[in-house]
C-alpha positions in Angstrom: 0.0 0.0 0.1 2.9 2.5 0.9 4.7 1.6 -2.4 1.4 2.8 -4.4 1.3 5.9 -2.1 4.8 6.7 -2.9 4.2 6.5 -6.5 1.2 8.4 -6.4 3.0 11.2 -4.6 6.0 11.2 -7.0 3.4 11.6 -10.1 1.7 14.4 -8.5 5.2 16.1 -7.9 6.3 15.5 -11.3 3.0 16.7 -12.8 3.2 19.9 -10.9 7.0 20.6 -11.9 5.8 19.8 -15.5 3.2 22.4 -15.2 5.4 25.0 -14.0 8.1 24.3 -16.4 5.5 24.9 -19.2 4.4 28.1 -17.5 7.7 29.4 -17.4 8.2 28.7 -21.1 4.9 30.3 -21.9 4.5 33.7 -23.8 1.2 34.4 -21.9 2.5 37.0 -19.4 -0.8 37.9 -18.1 -1.2 34.2 -16.9 2.5 34.4 -15.6 1.6 37.6 -13.5 -1.5 36.0 -12.3 0.3 32.9 -11.2 3.4 34.8 -9.6 0.8 36.7 -7.5 -0.8 33.5 -6.3 2.4 31.8 -5.6 3.5 34.8 -3.7 0.2 34.9 -1.6 0.9 31.1 -0.8 4.5 31.9 0.3 5.9 29.8 -2.5 8.7 32.2 -2.9 11.0 30.3 -5.3 8.4 30.0 -7.9 6.9 33.3 -7.4 10.6 34.8 -7.8 11.3 32.9 -11.0 8.2 34.2 -12.6 8.7 37.9 -11.5 12.2 37.7 -12.7 11.1 36.7 -16.0 8.3 39.5 -16.0 10.7 42.4 -14.8 12.0 43.2 -18.5 8.7 42.6 -19.9 6.6 44.9 -17.9 9.2 47.6 -17.7 7.9 51.0 -18.5 4.4 50.0 -17.8 2.0 50.6 -14.8 2.8 47.0 -13.7 6.5 47.4 -13.4 6.5 48.7 -9.8 4.6 46.1 -8.3 6.4 43.3 -10.1 9.6 44.7 -8.9 8.5 45.0 -5.5 7.2 41.7 -4.9 10.1 40.2 -6.8 12.4 42.0 -4.1 10.4 40.6 -1.2 10.6 37.1 -2.7 14.4 37.3 -2.4 14.2 38.5 1.0 11.8 35.8 2.0 14.3 33.2 0.6 16.8 34.9 3.0 19.1 36.0 0.2 19.8 39.3 1.8 22.6 40.3 -0.2 20.6 40.1 -3.4 17.5 41.5 -1.5 19.5 44.6 -0.1 20.8 45.4 -3.7 17.2 45.3 -5.0 15.5 47.3 -2.3 18.0 50.0 -2.6 17.6 49.9 -6.5 13.9 50.0 -5.9 14.1 53.4 -4.1 16.2 54.6 -7.1 13.9 53.5 -9.8 10.7 54.4 -8.0 11.6 57.3 -5.8 7.8 58.5 -5.4 6.4 55.1 -4.9 4.2 54.2 -1.7 6.7 51.5 -1.2 9.9 53.7 -1.2 10.0 54.2 2.6 9.6 50.7 3.2 12.3 49.6 0.7 14.7 52.1 2.1 14.4 50.7 5.7 14.5 47.2 4.3 17.8 48.0 2.5 19.1 48.7 5.9 17.8 45.8 7.6 19.5 43.4 5.0 22.6 44.7 5.8 21.8 44.3 9.7 20.9 40.7 9.1 24.2 40.1 7.3 26.2 41.6 10.3 28.6 38.8 11.5 29.7 37.8 14.9 31.9 40.8 16.5 35.1 39.0 16.0 34.6 38.9 12.1 34.9 41.6 9.5 32.4 44.4 10.3 32.0 45.8 6.9 28.2 44.8 6.7 27.8 46.3 10.4 29.4 49.6 9.4 27.0 49.7 6.3 24.0 48.8 8.2 24.6 51.8 10.6 25.2 54.1 7.6 22.0 53.1 5.9 19.9 53.2 9.0 21.3 56.9 9.7 20.6 57.6 6.0 16.9 56.4 6.5 16.6 58.6 9.6 17.7 61.6 7.7 15.4 61.0 4.7 12.4 60.1 6.8 12.7 62.0 10.0 8.9 61.5 10.8 8.7 57.9 10.1 7.3 55.4 12.6 10.2 53.3 12.0 12.7 55.7 13.6 12.5 53.9 16.8 13.3 50.7 15.3 16.3 52.3 13.6 17.7 53.8 16.7 17.5 50.2 18.5 19.1 48.8 15.5 22.2 51.3 15.4 22.6 50.8 19.2 22.7 47.0 18.8 25.3 47.4 15.9 27.3 50.0 17.7 27.6 47.6 20.6 29.1 45.0 18.4 31.7 47.4 17.0 32.5 48.5 20.6 33.1 45.0 21.7 35.4 44.4 18.5 37.5 47.6 19.1 37.6 46.6 23.0 39.2 43.2 22.2 41.6 45.0 19.8 42.9 47.3 22.5 43.2 44.2 24.8 45.1 42.2 22.3 47.7 44.9 21.9 47.9 45.3 25.6 48.3 41.6 26.0 51.0 41.3 23.3 52.7 44.4 25.2 52.6 46.5 21.9 51.9 49.5 24.2 52.4 52.1 21.3 49.5 50.5 19.4 47.5 50.0 22.7 47.7 53.8 23.2 46.5 54.7 19.8 43.6 52.1 19.8 42.9 53.4 23.3 42.4 56.9 22.4 40.3 56.0 19.4 38.1 54.0 21.5 37.5 56.6 24.2 36.7 59.1 21.3 34.3 56.6 19.5 32.6 55.3 22.6 32.5 58.2 25.1 29.8 56.5 27.2 31.3 52.9 27.0 31.2 50.8 30.3 34.6 49.9 29.4 36.1 53.4 29.7 37.5 53.1 33.2 39.5 49.9 32.1 40.5 51.7 28.9 42.0 54.6 30.8 43.8 52.3 33.2 45.2 50.5 29.9 46.4 53.6 28.5 48.0 54.9 31.6 49.9 51.7 32.2 50.8 51.6 28.5 52.2 54.9 28.6 54.2 53.9 31.7 55.5 50.5 30.3 56.5 52.3 26.9 58.4 55.0 28.9 60.2 52.4 31.2 61.6 50.8 27.9 62.3 54.0 26.0 65.3 55.7 25.1 66.0 58.6 27.3 64.8 61.3 24.9 61.4 59.8 24.7 60.9 58.8 28.3 59.8 62.1 29.7 56.9 62.6 27.1 55.7 59.2 27.7 55.8 59.6 31.5 53.9 62.8 31.0 51.2 61.2 29.2 50.8 58.5 31.8 50.4 61.4 34.4 48.1 63.6 32.4 45.7 60.6 31.5 45.7 59.6 35.3 44.5 63.1 36.1 41.7 63.0 33.7 40.8 59.5 34.9 40.5 60.5 38.5 38.4 63.5 37.5 36.0 61.3 35.4 35.9 58.0 37.6 36.9 59.1 41.4 35.5 55.8 42.6 36.7 53.5 40.1 38.1 50.1 41.1 41.2 51.0 39.1 42.0 54.1 41.0 44.7 52.5 43.4 46.6 50.8 40.6 46.6 53.9 38.6 47.7 55.8 41.6 50.6 53.7 41.8 51.6 54.1 38.2 51.0 57.8 38.5 53.6 57.9 41.5 56.0 55.8 39.8 55.9 57.8 36.6 56.3 60.9 38.7 59.3 59.7 40.4 60.9 58.6 37.1 60.2 61.9 35.6 62.0 63.8 38.5 65.1 61.5 38.0 65.5 62.5 34.3 66.0 66.2 35.5 
């Protein structure tokens, strides 16, 4: 009995595939348009996409062009092809700037970058692009109901960049590349002024200046010791109750003593 059931199911599937292939080869574009919409409404994105893709050049310049391209783009998105969908969402806003779908496509263009943003340890080009596109959307549609969503996504993406940059600083520090650690820390403090890591970043910079000075030639010691002391003063002013205060103070005192001995 099961054997006949399998044969029956296989026959139905083959028949369905055969009908769809005939539809693809057909020149009845109105039928293709009708079937593409039917497949779209049923969530059959693959078949709908194939039909809409064939229809795009056929309906170009007609009143059907906008809707065909719009639905084709969403098919790519629903099939999780975010790279292709991003391209088409952005392209839609260029081809149909006055469309009722333009705002939606502008936002979805940014969302596609968001979905392709990888783990923070990896290359963050998509993350940076997503932030740019969300910000561009906010600038273009300041009254949009999607603004809160944009700001939320931007915060999440910036947190990812922050964690990556934090790890970069710590890696330089761990490798005792103090010169690079100082540069990376200054950049971190500038880019993330409200970061929860900033107390630690100040301590890393203070100690990096001190360690760099300790291993420097005499002509460079003074300037680097001064860097440790000046950043300690800033640190104490900003975080007077920090858990790093006592360690930073020890470095400050050692730096001050070394600098006095240079004179």
